[in-house]
Residue, then its C-alpha position, 0 to 999 in steps of 0.5 A: m711353347s709358344p710365345l701366347r701359350l707360355a702367357a697364359a700359363l704365367a696369367a694363370p695364378f693372377v686370375i680372378a674369380a668375378p665374386a660368387a652369386a648373391a640372394e636377391f632382395q626386392n620389394y615385393t609384386p605380384q608379379a615377382f611372387a608369381k615368377a617366382q614360384a612358377q620357378g620353383r624357386p627358395i622365396l622369403i618373404d620380408v614384412a618389414a617397417n623400416w622404424c622396426p628394430v628387429c626388421a632391421a636386425q633380421k635384415k643385418a641376419l639375412e644379408k650376412i646369412t647370403a654372403g660370400g654366393a650362399m644362397p644365390n637362388l633365395l629370392i627374398l621380397r620385402v613387404d612394407f608392412d607401413s604401404q602394403k597393409d592389403v599383401w601381409k594380410k594375404f600371407g596372413a601375417q600378423k605383425q611386422s617382423t614375418l618371415i615367410a619361407y616358399k619352395g616354389r608355390k609351398e609354404t615351408g613355414r613361417m617364424a615372426y618377431d625373433a632376428s637370432e641367425a640361427k632361426i632364421r638360417a633353419l627357415l631358411a634350410t627347408t626352402a631348399 
């Protein structure tokens, strides 16, 4: 075996894999939403307010659910409840802490004022 091949063989067990890609979190823009819809991506609209404890719990649950590369194609678009009233009204949301799921252009489900990890997982499953 050549010295180069021997070195490669010995180093192989020590190769560190890149971390898995995670879901993408962004602030909502019409352009990002339209692009993701056109690509047929799974999308979650997250209508949230900084002062809302349920919104904070939903965010924590979403981070946990998508950690370690789970749902790498998912795009989570945050709509600020306080400054983007026209946007959340366009989506038919009634209050902060509303999550609206899409698979491309099709809405697949929604939930509001609930931070149950199991229910959020079930909602996200509708985007697959």
